[in-house]
N, C-alpha and C positions, 0 to 999 in steps of 0.2 A: 782449696782453690775452687772457684766457681766454674761450673761447666760452661762451654761456649753457649751463646744465645741459641735457643731452640733445640739444644741437645737433651731431649726428653729422657732418653735412656740413661744418661749420666745423672739426671735429677732424680729419677726413680731409684737409682743405686744409692745415692746419698740419703734418700729417705729410708731405704732399707737399713743402712748402717745405723742411722739415728734411732729408728724405732726398735730394731733388734737389740741394740746396746742398752737402751732404757728398759726394754722388756727383760733382758737377762739379769740386770742388776736388781730389778724389782722382785723377780721370782726367786733369785738367790736369797734376797732378804726374807721372803716368805718361807723358803725352805729352812733357814736357820730358826726363824720364829716358831714354825710348826713343830720341828723336832724337839726343840727345848721344851715346848708345852707338853708334848706327848711322852717324852722319855726322861724320867727323873735323873737317871745316871748321866744323861747328856747335860742336863741343867747343872748338875753338880760339877761336871768337868769344865763347863764354860765358866762357872763361878771361880774356879781355881786360877783362871786368867781373865778375870772379869773386865779389867780396863781395856785389854786388847779387843775382846769380843764386843763390848759396848761401842768402841770406836769403829771397828770394822762394820758392825751391823748398822750403825747410824750412817756410815759413809755409803752403804749400799742404797739406803732409802733416799738420801740426799742426791746421789748420782742419778737415780731413776727420775726424781722430780726435776732435776736440772735438764735431763734429757727430754722429758715431756715439754719443758719450756722451749727448748730449741725447735720442737715440732709445732707447737701451737702458737707461740708468741709471734705476732705479726711484724716485729722489728728485727727478728733474727735473720741471719744471712740465707738460711734455707729453712723453709717452713711449709705448712700445708697450703697456704695461700699461693706461694710461689709455685709449688708443685702443680696445683690445679690451674693456675694461670698459664703455665707452660704446656699443660695438657690441652687447654683450650686453643693455644696457638699452634699446637702440633697435630691437629686433626688430620692433615694430609699425611704426615709422617706415620700416624697410627692407622691410616686407611688401608684398604685392601690392596691397592696397587703397590704401595710401599712394602706391605707385608709379602706380597708375591715376589717382589724383587729380592727381599731378604732371604726368602726360602730358596730362591734359585741358586744361591751360593752352596746349598747342601743337597738339593734334589733336582730332578730334571725339570725343564720348563713346563712340560705337560703335567707333571706331578704337582708343581707349584700352582699352576692354573686351577687344577682340580681342588687343591687344598683350600683355596680361598673362596670357593663357591659356596661353602656352607657357613662362612663367617659373616659377621655383621659389623659394619663400621660404627665406631663411636660417634655420637653427635653432640652438638652444642647443648642440647637438652639433657643428654646424659651427664655432661660436666656440671650443668646447673644442679642436677639431682645430687651429685657427689658433693657439691658445695653445701647444699642444704644439710646433708648428713654431717659434714664437718662442722658446720655452724651449730648444729644441735649439740655436738660433743664439746665445742668450745664454750657454750653456755654453762656446761657442767664444769669444765676445766677452770675457767677464769676466776670465779669467786672463791674457790678453795685452793686448788693446786697452783693456779697462777699467782695467788697472793703469797703462797709459800715460796715459789720461784723468785718472786720479786724480793721477798725478805732475804733469801739466800744470796741473791745477786748483789744486793746493796748492803748486806750485813746490818740490817736495821734492828734496833731494839735488843732486848736481853734474851737469854735462852728461854725464859718463861714464855715470851711472846711466840717463839717458834713452837714450843710445846703445845701452846693453845691452838695454833694453826694446824699442827699435825693431828690434834685430837678431832678435827673436823673432817679428816680424810675417811674414806670408806674402802676397805680392802676389796670387797666384791665389785664396787663401782670401778676401781682401778683395773681389776681383771677385765671387766667388760670394755674399758677404754683401750687397753692394750689389744684386746681381741679385735676391736674395730680398726685400729691402726694397722694391725697385721693383715687383716682382710683387705684393707685398702691397698696396701703394698702388693699383695698377691694378685689382686684384680688388675692393677696397672701393669704389673710385670707380665701376666698372662696375656693381657691385651696387646702389649708390644711384641712379645715373643710368638704368640700363637693366634692372635686375633679373636680371643674369647671375649664375649660381652662382659663388661665389668659389673653390670647390674642384673639382679640384685647382688649386693655384697654377700659373701658367704658368712655364716655364723661361726666365728672362730671361738672355740672354748678351749680351756687348758685343763688337761687331765693330770692331776697331781696325786702323789701318794696320800693315803694308803690305797687309792684306786690303782688297778693294774695298768701297766704301760699301754699306751694306745697301739693299735695295729699299724697305724700310719707312722710316718717319720715324725720325730719329735719337733714341736715348735721350739725355738731357742729358749724361751722361758721355762718350758718343761724340763729341758736338759739341764739348765742352770739350777733349777730347784733341786733336782736329784743329785747333781754333783755337789752342791752345797751341803746336802745331808750326808753324802758319802764322806766328805772331808771331816765332818764332825764325828761320824761313826768310826772312821779310821783312828781319830784321836783317842777315842775310848778304848779301842782294841790294843793300841800300842802304848798305853800308859804303863810306864815301868813300875814293877812291884818292888817296894823297898823292904828289905829284910834286915835282920840283925847281923852286924858284922861278926864273923866268927874268926877267932884267932886260930892259926894253925898249930 
């Protein structure tokens, strides 16, 4: 269901759900891929149920690409263009007076007035800069990932066509793309909640095994990556051992 016109908080929340869902399925896909490559015993276990794991693994990647399509495609119900258009129309809602009134629900009037003194209002120029950054990533998305999304949405061609399109993807590029999307959501959320300047966007990187867990809270993709690997490792540990039947 679409949020009411001008409800920027609801639109930011829809964007969060879309980008985190796509991020989680992509990094779960990477978690499985990485563990199979590094652990021969995991590879052997997966091969015992090869059809299921091929299906599940492929579904993770497809789901993440479809999720990226919802975010980047300009004809989807909720996308980056709509998000930034609503941000531009909501400068008053995102301004200091509106922030002060929101804070007054939790702290005293004096505290709220002091809180906003150090904050900076977002401007139309800031939104234009965010658009430029989105446009730069759309130019990367459209010729490769957008073509895959279009293929999946319209079921065009044979499986070989999809395989050829998938061969053009780049794992590190996709990590950076998800990092940008996560940074954009965090920036808009912090702007609305705490009046923090969204620019420059933070540099979101994902810390994945075998690197130790980050000191901060996990990004959703990092957690999904580790949990995907945990599922596979549990499968290895719980494999029943078959022995000879002994008659009593």
